Biopython code that builds the backbone (N, CA, C, O; Angstrom):
import numpy as np
from Bio.PDB.StructureBuilder import StructureBuilder

atoms = [
    (1, "UNK", "N", (-150.132, 45.098, 1.586)),
    (1, "UNK", "CA", (-151.461, 45.483, 1.181)),
    (1, "UNK", "C", (-151.702, 45.042, -0.245)),
    (1, "UNK", "O", (-150.882, 45.298, -1.126)),
    (2, "UNK", "N", (-152.790, 44.398, -0.472)),
    (2, "UNK", "CA", (-153.190, 44.011, -1.807)),
    (2, "UNK", "C", (-154.206, 45.026, -2.293)),
    (2, "UNK", "O", (-155.078, 45.453, -1.536)),
    (3, "UNK", "N", (-154.096, 45.414, -3.557)),
    (3, "UNK", "CA", (-155.048, 46.379, -4.101)),
    (3, "UNK", "C", (-156.457, 45.825, -3.976)),
    (3, "UNK", "O", (-156.696, 44.641, -4.210)),
    (4, "UNK", "N", (-157.363, 46.677, -3.613)),
    (4, "UNK", "CA", (-158.754, 46.262, -3.510)),
    (4, "UNK", "C", (-159.207, 45.710, -4.854)),
    (4, "UNK", "O", (-158.936, 46.311, -5.893)),
    (5, "UNK", "N", (-159.902, 44.562, -4.843)),
    (5, "UNK", "CA", (-160.306, 43.952, -6.116)),
    (5, "UNK", "C", (-161.116, 44.904, -7.001)),
    (5, "UNK", "O", (-161.004, 44.860, -8.227)),
    (6, "UNK", "N", (-161.920, 45.754, -6.387)),
    (6, "UNK", "CA", (-162.732, 46.675, -7.199)),
    (6, "UNK", "C", (-161.911, 47.838, -7.751)),
    (6, "UNK", "O", (-162.347, 48.516, -8.681)),
    (7, "UNK", "N", (-160.730, 48.072, -7.187)),
    (7, "UNK", "CA", (-159.880, 49.166, -7.638)),
    (7, "UNK", "C", (-159.184, 48.835, -8.957)),
    (7, "UNK", "O", (-158.981, 49.721, -9.787)),
    (8, "UNK", "N", (-158.827, 47.605, -9.152)),
    (8, "UNK", "CA", (-158.083, 47.188, -10.342)),
    (8, "UNK", "C", (-158.840, 47.490, -11.631)),
    (8, "UNK", "O", (-158.274, 48.145, -12.506)),
    (9, "UNK", "N", (-160.082, 47.053, -11.798)),
    (9, "UNK", "CA", (-160.774, 47.357, -13.059)),
    (9, "UNK", "C", (-161.035, 48.854, -13.248)),
    (9, "UNK", "O", (-161.051, 49.340, -14.380)),
    (10, "UNK", "N", (-161.237, 49.582, -12.158)),
    (10, "UNK", "CA", (-161.468, 51.022, -12.278)),
    (10, "UNK", "C", (-160.213, 51.733, -12.780)),
    (10, "UNK", "O", (-160.291, 52.588, -13.662)),
    (11, "UNK", "N", (-159.066, 51.380, -12.222)),
    (11, "UNK", "CA", (-157.821, 51.987, -12.666)),
    (11, "UNK", "C", (-157.519, 51.626, -14.116)),
    (11, "UNK", "O", (-157.026, 52.457, -14.878)),
    (12, "UNK", "N", (-157.818, 50.385, -14.493)),
    (12, "UNK", "CA", (-157.607, 49.969, -15.880)),
    (12, "UNK", "C", (-158.563, 50.702, -16.811)),
    (12, "UNK", "O", (-158.176, 51.098, -17.911)),
    (13, "UNK", "N", (-159.806, 50.886, -16.383)),
    (13, "UNK", "CA", (-160.792, 51.598, -17.186)),
    (13, "UNK", "C", (-160.348, 53.045, -17.419)),
    (13, "UNK", "O", (-160.548, 53.590, -18.505)),
    (14, "UNK", "N", (-159.756, 53.655, -16.419)),
    (14, "UNK", "CA", (-159.259, 55.022, -16.531)),
    (14, "UNK", "C", (-157.863, 55.084, -17.154)),
    (14, "UNK", "O", (-157.276, 56.160, -17.272)),
    (15, "UNK", "N", (-157.343, 53.930, -17.547)),
    (15, "UNK", "CA", (-155.996, 53.805, -18.115)),
    (15, "UNK", "C", (-154.928, 54.305, -17.146)),
    (15, "UNK", "O", (-153.989, 55.005, -17.525)),
    (16, "UNK", "N", (-155.107, 53.920, -15.883)),
    (16, "UNK", "CA", (-154.165, 54.259, -14.825)),
    (16, "UNK", "C", (-153.576, 52.988, -14.208)),
    (16, "UNK", "O", (-153.257, 52.952, -13.020)),
    (17, "UNK", "N", (-153.441, 51.972, -15.013)),
    (17, "UNK", "CA", (-152.976, 50.697, -14.472)),
    (17, "UNK", "C", (-151.546, 50.774, -13.949)),
    (17, "UNK", "O", (-151.137, 49.926, -13.156)),
    (18, "UNK", "N", (-150.785, 51.767, -14.376)),
    (18, "UNK", "CA", (-149.430, 51.930, -13.864)),
    (18, "UNK", "C", (-149.409, 52.241, -12.379)),
    (18, "UNK", "O", (-148.429, 51.951, -11.693)),
    (19, "UNK", "N", (-150.482, 52.827, -11.884)),
    (19, "UNK", "CA", (-150.575, 53.109, -10.450)),
    (19, "UNK", "C", (-150.536, 51.807, -9.658)),
    (19, "UNK", "O", (-150.021, 51.763, -8.540)),
    (20, "UNK", "N", (-151.077, 50.763, -10.238)),
    (20, "UNK", "CA", (-151.082, 49.462, -9.547)),
    (20, "UNK", "C", (-149.657, 48.981, -9.259)),
    (20, "UNK", "O", (-149.422, 48.292, -8.266)),
    (21, "UNK", "N", (-148.714, 49.343, -10.121)),
    (21, "UNK", "CA", (-147.324, 48.917, -9.926)),
    (21, "UNK", "C", (-146.712, 49.509, -8.664)),
    (21, "UNK", "O", (-145.901, 48.864, -8.000)),
    (22, "UNK", "N", (-147.099, 50.731, -8.335)),
    (22, "UNK", "CA", (-146.479, 51.396, -7.186)),
    (22, "UNK", "C", (-147.419, 51.549, -5.995)),
    (22, "UNK", "O", (-147.023, 52.093, -4.964)),
    (23, "UNK", "N", (-148.643, 51.083, -6.120)),
    (23, "UNK", "CA", (-149.636, 51.299, -5.072)),
    (23, "UNK", "C", (-149.213, 50.721, -3.725)),
    (23, "UNK", "O", (-149.317, 51.387, -2.695)),
    (24, "UNK", "N", (-148.742, 49.497, -3.739)),
    (24, "UNK", "CA", (-148.372, 48.850, -2.475)),
    (24, "UNK", "C", (-147.210, 49.570, -1.792)),
    (24, "UNK", "O", (-147.258, 49.836, -0.591)),
    (25, "UNK", "N", (-146.173, 49.883, -2.558)),
    (25, "UNK", "CA", (-145.006, 50.560, -1.985)),
    (25, "UNK", "C", (-145.368, 51.963, -1.509)),
    (25, "UNK", "O", (-144.932, 52.391, -0.440)),
    (26, "UNK", "N", (-146.157, 52.670, -2.294)),
    (26, "UNK", "CA", (-146.547, 54.026, -1.903)),
    (26, "UNK", "C", (-147.473, 54.009, -0.689)),
    (26, "UNK", "O", (-147.415, 54.911, 0.147)),
    (27, "UNK", "N", (-148.327, 52.986, -0.586)),
    (27, "UNK", "CA", (-149.200, 52.872, 0.582)),
    (27, "UNK", "C", (-148.362, 52.655, 1.843)),
    (27, "UNK", "O", (-148.620, 53.263, 2.882)),
    (28, "UNK", "N", (-147.365, 51.788, 1.742)),
    (28, "UNK", "CA", (-146.463, 51.548, 2.868)),
    (28, "UNK", "C", (-145.735, 52.827, 3.262)),
    (28, "UNK", "O", (-145.607, 53.146, 4.444)),
    (29, "UNK", "N", (-145.258, 53.555, 2.250)),
    (29, "UNK", "CA", (-144.560, 54.816, 2.497)),
    (29, "UNK", "C", (-145.485, 55.827, 3.168)),
    (29, "UNK", "O", (-145.075, 56.531, 4.090)),
    (30, "UNK", "N", (-146.732, 55.899, 2.707)),
    (30, "UNK", "CA", (-147.695, 56.838, 3.287)),
    (30, "UNK", "C", (-147.976, 56.509, 4.745)),
    (30, "UNK", "O", (-148.103, 57.410, 5.573)),
    (31, "UNK", "N", (-148.074, 55.227, 5.061)),
    (31, "UNK", "CA", (-148.310, 54.811, 6.441)),
    (31, "UNK", "C", (-147.096, 55.119, 7.313)),
    (31, "UNK", "O", (-147.233, 55.637, 8.421)),
    (32, "UNK", "N", (-145.904, 54.794, 6.803)),
    (32, "UNK", "CA", (-144.676, 55.016, 7.566)),
    (32, "UNK", "C", (-144.413, 56.499, 7.819)),
    (32, "UNK", "O", (-143.960, 56.884, 8.897)),
    (33, "UNK", "N", (-144.699, 57.314, 6.825)),
    (33, "UNK", "CA", (-144.402, 58.753, 6.932)),
    (33, "UNK", "C", (-145.610, 59.579, 7.368)),
    (33, "UNK", "O", (-145.532, 60.804, 7.454)),
    (34, "UNK", "N", (-146.721, 58.905, 7.641)),
    (34, "UNK", "CA", (-147.954, 59.580, 8.074)),
    (34, "UNK", "C", (-148.361, 60.684, 7.089)),
    (34, "UNK", "O", (-148.633, 61.820, 7.479)),
    (35, "UNK", "N", (-148.394, 60.317, 5.805)),
    (35, "UNK", "CA", (-148.729, 61.285, 4.766)),
    (35, "UNK", "C", (-150.229, 61.556, 4.728)),
    (35, "UNK", "O", (-151.046, 60.690, 5.039)),
    (36, "UNK", "N", (-150.560, 62.765, 4.343)),
    (36, "UNK", "CA", (-151.962, 63.109, 4.125)),
    (36, "UNK", "C", (-152.435, 62.389, 2.865)),
    (36, "UNK", "O", (-151.626, 61.984, 2.030)),
    (37, "UNK", "N", (-153.747, 62.235, 2.739)),
    (37, "UNK", "CA", (-154.304, 61.553, 1.567)),
    (37, "UNK", "C", (-153.894, 62.244, 0.275)),
    (37, "UNK", "O", (-153.587, 61.585, -0.718)),
    (38, "UNK", "N", (-153.891, 63.567, 0.291)),
    (38, "UNK", "CA", (-153.531, 64.296, -0.930)),
    (38, "UNK", "C", (-152.061, 64.089, -1.293)),
    (38, "UNK", "O", (-151.719, 64.031, -2.474)),
    (39, "UNK", "N", (-151.190, 63.977, -0.289)),
    (39, "UNK", "CA", (-149.778, 63.710, -0.568)),
    (39, "UNK", "C", (-149.604, 62.304, -1.141)),
    (39, "UNK", "O", (-148.824, 62.099, -2.071)),
    (40, "UNK", "N", (-150.327, 61.347, -0.587)),
    (40, "UNK", "CA", (-150.302, 59.973, -1.090)),
    (40, "UNK", "C", (-150.783, 59.935, -2.537)),
    (40, "UNK", "O", (-150.160, 59.298, -3.387)),
    (41, "UNK", "N", (-151.880, 60.609, -2.812)),
    (41, "UNK", "CA", (-152.411, 60.658, -4.169)),
    (41, "UNK", "C", (-151.423, 61.335, -5.107)),
    (41, "UNK", "O", (-151.237, 60.895, -6.241)),
    (42, "UNK", "N", (-150.791, 62.401, -4.640)),
    (42, "UNK", "CA", (-149.797, 63.094, -5.448)),
    (42, "UNK", "C", (-148.647, 62.188, -5.850)),
    (42, "UNK", "O", (-148.187, 62.235, -6.990)),
    (43, "UNK", "N", (-148.178, 61.361, -4.917)),
    (43, "UNK", "CA", (-147.099, 60.420, -5.224)),
    (43, "UNK", "C", (-147.531, 59.407, -6.273)),
    (43, "UNK", "O", (-146.774, 59.089, -7.190)),
    (44, "UNK", "N", (-148.753, 58.903, -6.134)),
    (44, "UNK", "CA", (-149.262, 57.937, -7.115)),
    (44, "UNK", "C", (-149.361, 58.562, -8.503)),
    (44, "UNK", "O", (-149.025, 57.927, -9.503)),
    (45, "UNK", "N", (-149.820, 59.798, -8.555)),
    (45, "UNK", "CA", (-149.958, 60.473, -9.846)),
    (45, "UNK", "C", (-148.583, 60.757, -10.444)),
    (45, "UNK", "O", (-148.394, 60.622, -11.653)),
    (46, "UNK", "N", (-147.620, 61.151, -9.607)),
    (46, "UNK", "CA", (-146.256, 61.357, -10.103)),
    (46, "UNK", "C", (-145.700, 60.066, -10.693)),
    (46, "UNK", "O", (-145.046, 60.087, -11.736)),
    (47, "UNK", "N", (-145.959, 58.946, -10.029)),
    (47, "UNK", "CA", (-145.499, 57.652, -10.539)),
    (47, "UNK", "C", (-146.122, 57.348, -11.894)),
    (47, "UNK", "O", (-145.446, 56.857, -12.798)),
    (48, "UNK", "N", (-147.407, 57.639, -12.034)),
    (48, "UNK", "CA", (-148.103, 57.387, -13.298)),
    (48, "UNK", "C", (-147.547, 58.265, -14.412)),
    (48, "UNK", "O", (-147.329, 57.791, -15.527)),
    (49, "UNK", "N", (-147.319, 59.534, -14.117)),
    (49, "UNK", "CA", (-146.763, 60.447, -15.117)),
    (49, "UNK", "C", (-145.369, 59.984, -15.540)),
    (49, "UNK", "O", (-145.052, 59.975, -16.729)),
    (50, "UNK", "N", (-144.545, 59.602, -14.579)),
    (50, "UNK", "CA", (-143.191, 59.129, -14.889)),
    (50, "UNK", "C", (-143.242, 57.869, -15.746)),
    (50, "UNK", "O", (-142.461, 57.727, -16.687)),
    (51, "UNK", "N", (-144.153, 56.956, -15.428)),
    (51, "UNK", "CA", (-144.294, 55.721, -16.213)),
    (51, "UNK", "C", (-144.688, 56.045, -17.645)),
    (51, "UNK", "O", (-144.152, 55.459, -18.585)),
    (52, "UNK", "N", (-145.621, 56.974, -17.814)),
    (52, "UNK", "CA", (-146.062, 57.347, -19.159)),
    (52, "UNK", "C", (-144.946, 58.011, -19.948)),
    (52, "UNK", "O", (-144.806, 57.772, -21.148)),
    (53, "UNK", "N", (-144.156, 58.838, -19.288)),
    (53, "UNK", "CA", (-143.036, 59.493, -19.962)),
    (53, "UNK", "C", (-142.002, 58.453, -20.409)),
    (53, "UNK", "O", (-141.480, 58.532, -21.521)),
    (54, "UNK", "N", (-141.708, 57.481, -19.540)),
    (54, "UNK", "CA", (-140.768, 56.408, -19.922)),
    (54, "UNK", "C", (-141.311, 55.630, -21.116)),
    (54, "UNK", "O", (-140.567, 55.283, -22.033)),
    (55, "UNK", "N", (-142.613, 55.361, -21.095)),
    (55, "UNK", "CA", (-143.243, 54.602, -22.180)),
    (55, "UNK", "C", (-143.188, 55.389, -23.496)),
    (55, "UNK", "O", (-142.919, 54.817, -24.552)),
    (56, "UNK", "N", (-143.442, 56.699, -23.429)),
    (56, "UNK", "CA", (-143.371, 57.548, -24.631)),
    (56, "UNK", "C", (-141.960, 57.563, -25.202)),
    (56, "UNK", "O", (-141.770, 57.448, -26.413)),
    (57, "UNK", "N", (-140.968, 57.708, -24.319)),
    (57, "UNK", "CA", (-139.590, 57.737, -24.782)),
    (57, "UNK", "C", (-139.216, 56.419, -25.442)),
    (57, "UNK", "O", (-138.596, 56.408, -26.505)),
    (58, "UNK", "N", (-139.589, 55.309, -24.816)),
    (58, "UNK", "CA", (-139.279, 53.999, -25.389)),
    (58, "UNK", "C", (-139.936, 53.837, -26.760)),
    (58, "UNK", "O", (-139.336, 53.290, -27.685)),
    (59, "UNK", "N", (-141.161, 54.312, -26.878)),
    (59, "UNK", "CA", (-141.874, 54.222, -28.149)),
    (59, "UNK", "C", (-141.192, 55.083, -29.218)),
    (59, "UNK", "O", (-141.057, 54.656, -30.365)),
    (60, "UNK", "N", (-140.768, 56.281, -28.848)),
    (60, "UNK", "CA", (-140.085, 57.155, -29.805)),
    (60, "UNK", "C", (-138.756, 56.557, -30.255)),
    (60, "UNK", "O", (-138.390, 56.640, -31.427)),
    (61, "UNK", "N", (-138.043, 55.958, -29.314)),
    (61, "UNK", "CA", (-136.771, 55.331, -29.671)),
    (61, "UNK", "C", (-136.983, 54.151, -30.615)),
    (61, "UNK", "O", (-136.205, 53.952, -31.548)),
    (62, "UNK", "N", (-138.037, 53.369, -30.373)),
    (62, "UNK", "CA", (-138.352, 52.248, -31.275)),
    (62, "UNK", "C", (-138.693, 52.760, -32.668)),
    (62, "UNK", "O", (-138.213, 52.216, -33.662)),
    (63, "UNK", "N", (-139.516, 53.802, -32.748)),
    (63, "UNK", "CA", (-139.935, 54.347, -34.044)),
    (63, "UNK", "C", (-138.785, 54.986, -34.805)),
    (63, "UNK", "O", (-138.797, 55.018, -36.035)),
    (64, "UNK", "N", (-137.800, 55.490, -34.091)),
    (64, "UNK", "CA", (-136.668, 56.153, -34.730)),
    (64, "UNK", "C", (-135.772, 55.158, -35.463)),
    (64, "UNK", "O", (-135.049, 55.547, -36.380)),
    (65, "UNK", "N", (-135.805, 53.891, -35.079)),
    (65, "UNK", "CA", (-134.990, 52.835, -35.705)),
    (65, "UNK", "C", (-133.505, 53.208, -35.728)),
    (65, "UNK", "O", (-132.835, 53.062, -36.750)),
    (66, "UNK", "N", (-133.001, 53.691, -34.588)),
    (66, "UNK", "CA", (-131.581, 53.998, -34.504)),
    (66, "UNK", "C", (-130.774, 52.718, -34.698)),
    (66, "UNK", "O", (-131.173, 51.640, -34.258)),
    (67, "UNK", "N", (-129.629, 52.862, -35.367)),
    (67, "UNK", "CA", (-128.779, 51.688, -35.595)),
    (67, "UNK", "C", (-128.146, 51.192, -34.310)),
    (67, "UNK", "O", (-127.897, 49.997, -34.150)),
    (68, "UNK", "N", (-127.887, 52.112, -33.396)),
    (68, "UNK", "CA", (-127.314, 51.713, -32.114)),
    (68, "UNK", "C", (-127.878, 52.618, -31.023)),
    (68, "UNK", "O", (-128.379, 53.708, -31.296)),
    (69, "UNK", "N", (-127.786, 52.151, -29.805)),
    (69, "UNK", "CA", (-128.304, 52.897, -28.666)),
    (69, "UNK", "C", (-127.127, 53.500, -27.911)),
    (69, "UNK", "O", (-126.312, 52.772, -27.343)),
    (70, "UNK", "N", (-127.036, 54.821, -27.905)),
    (70, "UNK", "CA", (-125.939, 55.487, -27.211)),
    (70, "UNK", "C", (-126.521, 56.484, -26.231)),
    (70, "UNK", "O", (-127.507, 57.164, -26.516)),
    (71, "UNK", "N", (-125.890, 56.556, -25.068)),
    (71, "UNK", "CA", (-126.314, 57.507, -24.050)),
    (71, "UNK", "C", (-125.115, 58.336, -23.618)),
    (71, "UNK", "O", (-123.968, 57.990, -23.902)),
    (72, "UNK", "N", (-125.390, 59.418, -22.940)),
    (72, "UNK", "CA", (-124.320, 60.270, -22.451)),
    (72, "UNK", "C", (-123.485, 59.543, -21.396)),
    (72, "UNK", "O", (-122.291, 59.802, -21.249)),
    (73, "UNK", "N", (-124.125, 58.635, -20.668)),
    (73, "UNK", "CA", (-123.406, 57.878, -19.636)),
    (73, "UNK", "C", (-122.306, 57.003, -20.229)),
    (73, "UNK", "O", (-121.296, 56.749, -19.573)),
    (74, "UNK", "N", (-122.493, 56.542, -21.461)),
    (74, "UNK", "CA", (-121.473, 55.671, -22.058)),
    (74, "UNK", "C", (-120.555, 56.436, -23.024)),
    (74, "UNK", "O", (-119.755, 55.823, -23.731)),
    (75, "UNK", "N", (-120.667, 57.770, -23.056)),
    (75, "UNK", "CA", (-119.817, 58.573, -23.930)),
    (75, "UNK", "C", (-118.385, 58.562, -23.412)),
    (75, "UNK", "O", (-118.154, 58.727, -22.214)),
    (76, "UNK", "N", (-117.438, 58.371, -24.300)),
    (76, "UNK", "CA", (-116.018, 58.307, -23.936)),
    (76, "UNK", "C", (-115.398, 59.704, -23.987)),
    (76, "UNK", "O", (-114.885, 60.127, -25.023)),
    (77, "UNK", "N", (-115.449, 60.403, -22.874)),
    (77, "UNK", "CA", (-114.889, 61.754, -22.803)),
    (77, "UNK", "C", (-113.367, 61.736, -22.904)),
    (77, "UNK", "O", (-112.769, 62.738, -23.297)),
    (78, "UNK", "N", (-112.735, 60.631, -22.563)),
    (78, "UNK", "CA", (-111.273, 60.536, -22.634)),
    (78, "UNK", "C", (-110.779, 60.623, -24.078)),
    (78, "UNK", "O", (-109.649, 61.035, -24.338)),
    (79, "UNK", "N", (-111.641, 60.229, -25.007)),
    (79, "UNK", "CA", (-111.283, 60.274, -26.419)),
    (79, "UNK", "C", (-111.159, 61.707, -26.928)),
    (79, "UNK", "O", (-110.443, 61.977, -27.893)),
    (80, "UNK", "N", (-111.872, 62.625, -26.261)),
    (80, "UNK", "CA", (-111.848, 64.042, -26.648)),
    (80, "UNK", "C", (-111.490, 64.877, -25.417)),
    (80, "UNK", "O", (-112.372, 65.492, -24.818)),
    (81, "UNK", "N", (-110.238, 64.910, -25.038)),
    (81, "UNK", "CA", (-109.852, 65.565, -23.785)),
    (81, "UNK", "C", (-110.132, 67.069, -23.749)),
    (81, "UNK", "O", (-110.269, 67.639, -22.666)),
    (82, "UNK", "N", (-110.220, 67.719, -24.908)),
    (82, "UNK", "CA", (-110.476, 69.161, -24.918)),
    (82, "UNK", "C", (-111.971, 69.489, -24.848)),
    (82, "UNK", "O", (-112.341, 70.655, -24.714)),
    (83, "UNK", "N", (-112.808, 68.496, -24.934)),
    (83, "UNK", "CA", (-114.249, 68.714, -24.873)),
    (83, "UNK", "C", (-114.655, 69.121, -23.450)),
    (83, "UNK", "O", (-114.259, 68.476, -22.479)),
    (84, "UNK", "N", (-115.424, 70.166, -23.338)),
    (84, "UNK", "CA", (-115.871, 70.675, -22.043)),
    (84, "UNK", "C", (-116.983, 69.758, -21.513)),
    (84, "UNK", "O", (-118.141, 69.869, -21.916)),
    (85, "UNK", "N", (-116.615, 68.873, -20.623)),
    (85, "UNK", "CA", (-117.549, 67.882, -20.077)),
    (85, "UNK", "C", (-118.729, 68.540, -19.352)),
    (85, "UNK", "O", (-119.871, 68.109, -19.510)),
    (86, "UNK", "N", (-118.459, 69.566, -18.572)),
    (86, "UNK", "CA", (-119.517, 70.255, -17.826)),
    (86, "UNK", "C", (-120.519, 70.896, -18.783)),
    (86, "UNK", "O", (-121.724, 70.871, -18.534)),
    (87, "UNK", "N", (-120.019, 71.468, -19.873)),
    (87, "UNK", "CA", (-120.905, 72.089, -20.855)),
    (87, "UNK", "C", (-121.782, 71.048, -21.536)),
    (87, "UNK", "O", (-122.968, 71.288, -21.764)),
    (88, "UNK", "N", (-121.216, 69.909, -21.856)),
    (88, "UNK", "CA", (-121.992, 68.830, -22.485)),
    (88, "UNK", "C", (-123.111, 68.372, -21.544)),
    (88, "UNK", "O", (-124.250, 68.188, -21.974)),
    (89, "UNK", "N", (-122.789, 68.192, -20.283)),
    (89, "UNK", "CA", (-123.806, 67.770, -19.319)),
    (89, "UNK", "C", (-124.869, 68.851, -19.131)),
    (89, "UNK", "O", (-126.048, 68.543, -18.957)),
    (90, "UNK", "N", (-124.452, 70.116, -19.167)),
    (90, "UNK", "CA", (-125.410, 71.217, -19.064)),
    (90, "UNK", "C", (-126.342, 71.227, -20.268)),
    (90, "UNK", "O", (-127.549, 71.415, -20.116)),
    (91, "UNK", "N", (-125.793, 71.026, -21.460)),
    (91, "UNK", "CA", (-126.631, 70.965, -22.660)),
    (91, "UNK", "C", (-127.600, 69.787, -22.604)),
    (91, "UNK", "O", (-128.721, 69.879, -23.102)),
    (92, "UNK", "N", (-127.173, 68.692, -22.003)),
    (92, "UNK", "CA", (-128.019, 67.494, -21.913)),
    (92, "UNK", "C", (-129.253, 67.727, -21.051)),
    (92, "UNK", "O", (-130.244, 67.009, -21.188)),
    (93, "UNK", "N", (-129.210, 68.707, -20.174)),
    (93, "UNK", "CA", (-130.393, 68.989, -19.351)),
    (93, "UNK", "C", (-131.512, 69.605, -20.175)),
    (93, "UNK", "O", (-132.677, 69.544, -19.782)),
    (94, "UNK", "N", (-131.172, 70.200, -21.316)),
    (94, "UNK", "CA", (-132.177, 70.842, -22.155)),
    (94, "UNK", "C", (-132.602, 72.207, -21.635)),
    (94, "UNK", "O", (-133.579, 72.784, -22.113)),
    (95, "UNK", "N", (-131.876, 72.714, -20.671)),
    (95, "UNK", "CA", (-132.211, 74.010, -20.080)),
    (95, "UNK", "C", (-132.235, 75.114, -21.132)),
    (95, "UNK", "O", (-133.019, 76.057, -21.022)),
    (96, "UNK", "N", (-131.388, 75.005, -22.145)),
    (96, "UNK", "CA", (-131.316, 76.024, -23.183)),
    (96, "UNK", "C", (-132.629, 76.143, -23.950)),
    (96, "UNK", "O", (-132.917, 77.191, -24.528)),
    (97, "UNK", "N", (-133.423, 75.083, -23.960)),
    (97, "UNK", "CA", (-134.720, 75.141, -24.637)),
    (97, "UNK", "C", (-135.676, 76.076, -23.913)),
    (97, "UNK", "O", (-136.321, 76.919, -24.535)),
    (98, "UNK", "N", (-135.764, 75.925, -22.603)),
    (98, "UNK", "CA", (-136.654, 76.773, -21.806)),
    (98, "UNK", "C", (-136.184, 78.226, -21.834)),
    (98, "UNK", "O", (-136.995, 79.151, -21.805)),
    (99, "UNK", "N", (-134.874, 78.413, -21.890)),
    (99, "UNK", "CA", (-134.314, 79.762, -21.909)),
    (99, "UNK", "C", (-134.290, 80.369, -23.306)),
    (99, "UNK", "O", (-133.946, 81.539, -23.475)),
    (100, "UNK", "N", (-134.661, 79.564, -24.316)),
    (100, "UNK", "CA", (-134.711, 80.000, -25.718)),
    (100, "UNK", "C", (-133.357, 80.532, -26.191)),
    (100, "UNK", "O", (-133.260, 81.591, -26.811)),
    (101, "UNK", "N", (-132.320, 79.761, -25.876)),
    (101, "UNK", "CA", (-130.958, 80.108, -26.267)),
    (101, "UNK", "C", (-130.567, 79.236, -27.457)),
    (101, "UNK", "O", (-130.771, 78.022, -27.440)),
    (102, "UNK", "N", (-130.012, 79.858, -28.475)),
    (102, "UNK", "CA", (-129.563, 79.106, -29.641)),
    (102, "UNK", "C", (-128.293, 78.329, -29.308)),
    (102, "UNK", "O", (-127.417, 78.832, -28.604)),
    (103, "UNK", "N", (-128.198, 77.113, -29.812)),
    (103, "UNK", "CA", (-127.022, 76.278, -29.605)),
    (103, "UNK", "C", (-126.563, 75.770, -30.963)),
    (103, "UNK", "O", (-127.361, 75.249, -31.742)),
    (104, "UNK", "N", (-125.284, 75.923, -31.240)),
    (104, "UNK", "CA", (-124.706, 75.442, -32.483)),
    (104, "UNK", "C", (-123.580, 74.488, -32.123)),
    (104, "UNK", "O", (-122.622, 74.865, -31.448)),
    (105, "UNK", "N", (-123.702, 73.269, -32.573)),
    (105, "UNK", "CA", (-122.671, 72.261, -32.307)),
    (105, "UNK", "C", (-122.049, 71.891, -33.646)),
    (105, "UNK", "O", (-122.742, 71.476, -34.575)),
    (106, "UNK", "N", (-120.740, 72.045, -33.731)),
    (106, "UNK", "CA", (-120.042, 71.749, -34.980)),
    (106, "UNK", "C", (-118.915, 70.768, -34.708)),
    (106, "UNK", "O", (-118.403, 70.671, -33.593)),
    (107, "UNK", "N", (-118.550, 70.058, -35.732)),
    (107, "UNK", "CA", (-117.452, 69.119, -35.614)),
    (107, "UNK", "C", (-117.623, 67.986, -36.581)),
    (107, "UNK", "O", (-118.672, 67.855, -37.213)),
    (108, "UNK", "N", (-116.617, 67.172, -36.705)),
    (108, "UNK", "CA", (-116.712, 66.053, -37.650)),
    (108, "UNK", "C", (-117.715, 65.013, -37.167)),
    (108, "UNK", "O", (-117.890, 64.794, -35.968)),
    (109, "UNK", "N", (-118.351, 64.396, -38.116)),
    (109, "UNK", "CA", (-119.299, 63.310, -37.800)),
    (109, "UNK", "C", (-118.550, 61.992, -37.837)),
    (109, "UNK", "O", (-117.633, 61.802, -38.635)),
    (110, "UNK", "N", (-118.951, 61.102, -36.974)),
    (110, "UNK", "CA", (-118.334, 59.786, -36.925)),
    (110, "UNK", "C", (-119.302, 58.793, -37.535)),
    (110, "UNK", "O", (-120.493, 58.803, -37.222)),
    (111, "UNK", "N", (-118.798, 57.949, -38.391)),
    (111, "UNK", "CA", (-119.632, 56.909, -38.979)),
    (111, "UNK", "C", (-119.831, 55.816, -37.956)),
    (111, "UNK", "O", (-118.858, 55.220, -37.495)),
    (112, "UNK", "N", (-121.093, 55.533, -37.583)),
    (112, "UNK", "CA", (-121.400, 54.569, -36.536)),
    (112, "UNK", "C", (-121.455, 53.141, -37.033)),
    (112, "UNK", "O", (-121.785, 52.234, -36.268)),
    (113, "UNK", "N", (-121.141, 52.922, -38.295)),
    (113, "UNK", "CA", (-121.231, 51.552, -38.815)),
    (113, "UNK", "C", (-120.053, 50.720, -38.436)),
    (113, "UNK", "O", (-119.985, 49.546, -38.800)),
]
sb = StructureBuilder()
sb.init_structure("model")
sb.init_model(0)
sb.init_chain("A")
sb.init_seg("    ")
for serial, (resi, resn, name, xyz) in enumerate(atoms, 1):
    if name == "N":
        sb.init_residue(resn, " ", resi, " ")
    sb.init_atom(name, np.array(xyz, "f"), 0.0, 1.0, " ", f" {name:<3s}", serial, name[0])
structure = sb.get_structure()
């Protein structure tokens, strides 16, 4: 399915051009799964929200000017065998923010240079 020609400028005008990226795949999914129109629309909106969140994060990372890019996936847990891996992953979810729990992390800092 190709997006209707009149749909493209409307989505761009509403600043929803990210929907165009997933429209074809989501339309196929809606047809295959016999989704209601509202479910199809919900999927498109979820895709747009996710795209915007990724874009915001990328922009924040660029503005931060970090010297290096490090993620939890590339963290070397073997280097710190006494570190509670499950606790680190739990903290990474940010659940403590919603629960309003104080977190104090202490330890030596490593020079990343």
